[in-house]
C-alpha positions as CSV (number, residue, x, y, z in Angstrom):
1,X,27.2,-50.3,37.1
2,X,23.7,-49.6,36.9
3,X,21.0,-51.8,37.1
4,X,17.5,-52.2,35.7
5,X,14.3,-54.0,36.9
6,X,11.2,-54.0,34.7
7,X,7.9,-54.7,35.4
8,X,4.3,-54.3,33.8
9,X,3.9,-56.7,31.3
10,X,1.6,-59.6,30.7
11,X,-1.5,-61.1,29.0
12,X,-3.8,-58.6,27.7
13,X,-6.9,-58.6,25.1
14,X,-7.0,-56.5,21.9
15,X,-7.6,-52.9,22.3
16,X,-5.9,-53.4,25.8
17,X,-3.6,-51.0,27.8
18,X,-0.4,-52.0,29.2
19,X,2.1,-49.7,31.2
20,X,5.8,-51.3,31.7
21,X,8.1,-49.7,34.3
22,X,11.9,-49.5,34.1
23,X,13.4,-48.5,37.5
24,X,17.3,-47.6,37.7
25,X,19.4,-48.1,40.5
26,X,20.9,-44.8,40.0
27,X,19.8,-41.5,38.2
28,X,18.5,-41.1,34.9
29,X,18.8,-37.4,34.4
30,X,21.5,-37.0,33.1
31,X,21.4,-40.2,30.3
32,X,21.5,-39.4,26.5
33,X,19.8,-41.6,25.6
34,X,17.0,-44.2,26.5
35,X,14.3,-46.3,25.1
36,X,12.2,-49.4,24.9
37,X,13.1,-52.4,22.3
38,X,11.1,-55.3,21.6
39,X,11.4,-58.9,20.0
40,X,8.8,-60.8,18.6
41,X,9.6,-64.6,18.1
42,X,11.1,-65.2,15.1
43,X,11.9,-61.5,14.5
44,X,14.5,-59.4,15.1
45,X,14.8,-56.9,18.0
46,X,13.6,-53.3,17.1
47,X,13.3,-49.9,18.6
48,X,9.9,-49.2,19.9
49,X,10.2,-45.4,21.5
50,X,13.3,-43.7,22.9
51,X,14.2,-40.5,24.5
52,X,16.9,-38.0,24.3
53,X,18.4,-36.2,27.2
54,X,16.1,-33.3,26.5
55,X,13.1,-35.5,26.8
56,X,12.1,-35.7,23.2
57,X,10.2,-38.6,22.4
58,X,10.5,-40.8,19.1
59,X,8.3,-43.4,17.7
60,X,8.7,-46.4,15.1
61,X,5.6,-45.9,13.1
62,X,3.3,-48.6,13.8
63,X,3.1,-47.5,17.6
64,X,2.7,-43.8,17.0
65,X,-0.4,-42.5,19.0
66,X,-0.9,-45.4,20.8
67,X,2.0,-46.0,23.1
68,X,3.9,-43.2,24.8
69,X,7.2,-42.9,26.9
70,X,8.1,-41.2,29.7
71,X,10.4,-40.7,32.4
72,X,10.5,-40.0,36.3
73,X,14.0,-38.5,36.9
74,X,12.9,-38.1,40.6
75,X,11.9,-42.1,40.8
76,X,15.0,-43.0,38.1
77,X,12.0,-44.6,36.2
78,X,11.2,-45.3,32.5
79,X,7.9,-46.1,31.4
80,X,6.1,-47.2,28.5
81,X,2.1,-46.6,28.0
82,X,0.9,-48.8,25.6
83,X,-2.9,-48.7,24.7
84,X,-4.8,-50.1,22.0
85,X,-2.8,-52.8,21.6
86,X,-2.7,-55.2,19.3
87,X,-1.6,-59.0,18.6
88,X,1.3,-57.8,16.8
89,X,2.7,-55.8,19.9
90,X,3.4,-59.2,20.9
91,X,6.8,-59.7,22.3
92,X,9.4,-59.4,25.0
93,X,10.0,-55.8,25.5
94,X,13.3,-54.5,26.9
95,X,14.4,-51.0,28.2
96,X,17.9,-49.6,27.8
97,X,19.4,-46.8,29.5
98,X,22.6,-45.7,28.3
99,X,24.1,-48.6,27.7
100,X,22.6,-51.1,30.1
101,X,19.8,-53.3,29.3
102,X,16.9,-54.5,31.5
103,X,16.1,-58.4,31.9
104,X,13.1,-58.2,29.4
105,X,9.1,-58.4,30.2
106,X,6.8,-60.6,28.4
107,X,3.8,-58.5,26.6
108,X,1.1,-61.0,25.2
109,X,-1.5,-59.6,23.2
110,X,-4.6,-62.2,22.8
111,X,-8.2,-62.9,22.9
């Protein structure tokens, strides 16, 4: 079974940047769908960004122009580059590759 290990979360000031990584234990080259989700306190989980096998990215409106999803198939890694972070981006971020979820990583945006 595929295992995912996330890293890259932390505390950052508004306007700052973070890059999340999600390393898979097996190849991600043929995975049809992968993405990043987040759950803020008191809110439901929401899709932040996703990518299909073709590599075409999709983003929720609130992160367009600030976040970038990418993958490195040689390293079996999914990334989420987050720039111009806002306090409302504070949440636990989860990667999902196929049907497998990462453990989550906390992102806190605060001055």
